[in-house]
Wavefront OBJ file of the C-alpha trace (Angstrom):
o trace
v -18.761 -11.994 0.025
v -17.151 -15.394 0.068
v -14.399 -14.634 -2.503
v -13.594 -11.260 -0.500
v -13.368 -13.010 2.761
v -11.394 -15.980 1.369
v -8.453 -13.443 -0.054
v -8.467 -11.616 3.111
v -7.970 -14.421 5.211
v -5.375 -15.870 3.131
v -3.490 -12.580 3.434
v -3.832 -12.576 6.579
v -2.599 -16.098 7.414
v 0.511 -15.305 4.814
v 1.560 -12.259 6.693
v 0.815 -13.521 10.432
v 3.000 -16.443 9.751
v 6.140 -14.639 8.037
v 6.073 -11.303 9.731
v 9.495 -11.331 11.896
v 11.118 -13.025 8.862
v 9.903 -10.204 6.711
v 10.588 -7.304 8.782
v 14.077 -8.247 9.164
v 14.497 -8.607 5.352
v 13.139 -5.497 4.671
v 14.188 -3.669 7.478
v 15.582 -0.685 5.110
v 12.597 -0.883 2.490
v 13.661 2.317 1.147
v 17.499 2.213 1.494
v 19.176 1.614 -2.341
v 15.747 3.326 -3.673
v 16.226 6.951 -4.316
v 13.468 7.396 -6.692
v 11.120 5.614 -4.481
v 11.710 8.359 -1.487
v 11.810 11.155 -4.072
v 8.113 10.295 -4.829
v 7.211 9.784 -1.168
v 9.030 13.281 -0.655
v 6.815 14.750 -3.397
v 3.495 13.234 -1.875
v 4.309 14.531 1.437
v 4.821 17.957 -0.107
v 1.337 17.529 -2.033
v -0.710 16.507 0.940
v 1.479 18.939 3.483
v -0.686 19.947 6.597
v -4.147 19.028 5.058
v -5.074 16.547 7.157
v -4.780 12.717 8.247
v -3.104 10.313 5.723
v -3.325 6.681 6.088
v -1.073 4.089 5.027
v -3.081 1.197 4.097
v -1.620 -2.422 4.323
v 1.214 -0.658 6.476
v 2.842 -4.049 7.263
v 5.906 -3.273 9.873
v 5.035 0.364 9.356
v 8.572 1.304 7.623
v 6.773 3.476 5.060
v 4.426 4.834 7.931
v 7.357 6.107 9.764
v 9.033 7.443 6.989
v 5.972 9.339 6.072
v 5.582 10.752 9.535
v 9.260 11.975 9.350
v 8.522 14.137 6.229
v 5.702 15.870 8.505
v 2.807 13.955 7.841
v -0.006 13.125 10.041
v -0.076 9.580 9.450
v -1.508 6.359 10.777
v -1.082 2.872 9.545
v -3.713 -0.068 9.068
v -3.218 -3.346 8.016
v -4.821 -6.814 8.294
v -1.865 -8.694 10.309
v -1.983 -8.722 13.611
v 1.984 -9.978 13.655
v 2.897 -7.083 11.692
v 0.810 -4.574 13.730
v 2.894 -5.598 16.849
v 6.138 -5.210 15.001
v 5.163 -1.537 13.662
v 3.829 -0.510 17.375
v 7.145 -1.729 19.065
v 9.364 0.098 16.456
v 6.992 3.187 16.072
v 5.420 3.298 19.382
v 4.781 7.244 19.010
v 2.660 6.380 15.883
v -0.802 4.786 15.643
v -1.391 1.489 13.972
v -4.812 -0.315 13.331
v -6.131 -3.776 12.569
v -8.625 -3.510 9.601
v -9.366 -4.127 5.918
v -8.938 -1.451 3.528
v -11.800 -2.669 1.731
v -14.263 -1.816 4.397
v -12.620 1.297 6.362
v -14.123 2.534 9.624
v -13.770 5.951 8.194
v -16.050 8.786 7.593
v -16.487 10.200 3.939
v -14.103 12.603 3.110
v -12.023 12.114 6.217
v -8.306 11.949 4.711
v -6.356 14.359 3.117
v -4.075 11.238 1.762
v -4.314 7.687 0.928
v -1.057 5.389 0.644
v -1.095 2.211 -0.731
v 2.464 0.966 -1.078
v 2.563 -2.529 -2.241
v -0.696 -3.060 -0.541
v -3.402 -4.083 -3.656
v -1.248 -6.600 -5.213
v -3.170 -9.354 -3.139
v -6.634 -8.125 -4.265
v -8.082 -9.905 -6.729
v -8.490 -8.055 -10.132
v -12.328 -8.085 -9.610
v -11.887 -6.638 -6.278
v -10.270 -3.439 -7.442
v -13.067 -1.364 -8.575
v -14.349 -1.467 -5.028
v -10.784 -1.193 -3.541
v -10.259 2.303 -5.551
v -14.226 3.049 -4.579
v -12.914 2.788 -1.115
v -9.964 4.900 -1.353
v -11.855 7.505 -3.120
v -14.955 7.454 -0.514
v -12.679 8.251 2.354
v -10.228 11.065 0.679
v -11.649 14.430 1.211
v -11.821 16.818 -1.991
v -8.469 17.410 -3.208
v -6.944 14.876 -1.382
v -4.407 12.572 -2.998
v -3.659 8.968 -3.451
v 0.079 7.108 -3.776
v -0.340 3.483 -5.436
v 2.781 1.524 -5.676
v 2.817 -1.821 -7.478
v 4.829 -4.527 -9.218
v 4.479 -3.839 -13.104
v 3.543 -6.821 -15.380
v 0.724 -8.956 -16.416
v 0.991 -12.279 -14.503
v 0.622 -13.429 -11.109
v 3.333 -15.069 -9.291
v 2.727 -17.271 -6.200
v 4.850 -17.436 -3.559
v 4.747 -21.025 -1.681
v 6.571 -21.428 1.540
v 8.452 -18.352 2.136
v 11.353 -18.785 4.624
v 9.971 -22.245 5.238
v 6.649 -21.337 6.559
v 3.726 -23.388 5.502
v 1.794 -20.658 3.738
v 1.453 -19.427 0.061
v -0.308 -16.277 -1.387
v -0.394 -14.930 -4.744
v 0.967 -11.624 -5.913
v -0.627 -10.216 -8.782
v 1.779 -7.819 -11.357
v -0.354 -5.275 -12.983
v -0.397 -2.930 -15.769
v -0.018 0.288 -15.035
v -2.513 1.557 -18.246
v -4.926 -0.527 -16.610
v -4.590 0.714 -12.947
v -4.747 4.478 -14.436
v -8.118 3.431 -15.905
v -9.743 1.914 -12.708
v -8.370 4.619 -11.071
v -9.960 7.150 -13.340
v -13.108 5.148 -13.393
v -13.195 5.308 -9.589
v -13.447 9.173 -9.929
v -9.984 10.095 -9.587
v -7.846 12.429 -11.565
v -4.462 10.801 -12.402
v -1.608 13.376 -11.522
v 1.926 11.345 -12.584
v 2.194 7.868 -13.797
v 5.907 6.640 -12.989
v 7.308 3.048 -13.950
v 11.050 2.617 -13.211
v 13.345 -0.380 -14.100
v 14.094 -3.231 -11.210
v 16.909 -2.195 -8.901
v 19.121 -5.405 -9.765
v 21.499 -4.577 -6.783
v 18.333 -5.317 -4.947
v 16.884 -8.356 -6.652
v 13.962 -6.756 -8.016
v 12.596 -9.303 -10.565
v 10.186 -6.798 -12.510
v 9.566 -3.005 -13.207
v 8.129 -0.990 -10.356
v 4.872 1.107 -10.907
v 3.880 4.437 -9.282
v 0.648 6.040 -9.671
v -0.227 9.646 -7.986
v -3.568 10.272 -8.301
v -5.899 13.093 -6.765
v -9.895 13.430 -5.664
v -11.287 16.295 -7.781
v -12.461 19.273 -5.649
l 1 2 3 4 5 6 7 8 9 10 11 12 13 14 15 16 17 18 19 20 21 22 23 24 25 26 27 28 29 30 31 32 33 34 35 36 37 38 39 40 41 42 43 44 45 46 47 48 49 50 51 52 53 54 55 56 57 58 59 60 61 62 63 64 65 66 67 68 69 70 71 72 73 74 75 76 77 78 79 80 81 82 83 84 85 86 87 88 89 90 91 92 93 94 95 96 97 98 99 100 101 102 103 104 105 106 107 108 109 110 111 112 113 114 115 116 117 118 119 120 121 122 123 124 125 126 127 128 129 130 131 132 133 134 135 136 137 138 139 140 141 142 143 144 145 146 147 148 149 150 151 152 153 154 155 156 157 158 159 160 161 162 163 164 165 166 167 168 169 170 171 172 173 174 175 176 177 178 179 180 181 182 183 184 185 186 187 188 189 190 191 192 193 194 195 196 197 198 199 200 201 202 203 204 205 206 207 208 209 210 211 212 213 214 215 216
């Protein structure tokens, strides 16, 4: 579909351009965010040794590496080859693949877990049902999804970050609406967390985290 191709191409171009600056700026992405780490810790405990986990839209692989440190059998996937080059360089022991989370080269029920850590924020709203259906497809019964995004009701366009001649839309979402879409895709909601912005880290909006499970 043309619309899908357009937003995927724009996302890939944007992150290919800014990969080095992004990786430097967010080198310690979980530092100073103890609640975020606690959610990842709880997620790792729920998934346990149940099977492989995919960090979809992994960027430079910082969250992938954190999940691996918690004992998960995790791999990363991203659209941006430049981001993947950084992830592979910094985490040579982990697996990182190129691809789109809207069209995963995985069998039905192949994963025990899916993590989408701020990676759904570039998908247009009309593409979210298909995205969540794909997450549901690749999860095994009883598998868990962790979804992180910025809470809100508007879109912010980032133009020329760090002086690079690229732009991309960042969609802020209603946690209630996202929970509805997950339910519509067949998930059962496990938890819904919204925390206030970390002012000391320059966050402008509340942050939302939804934990969902594919029924057995």
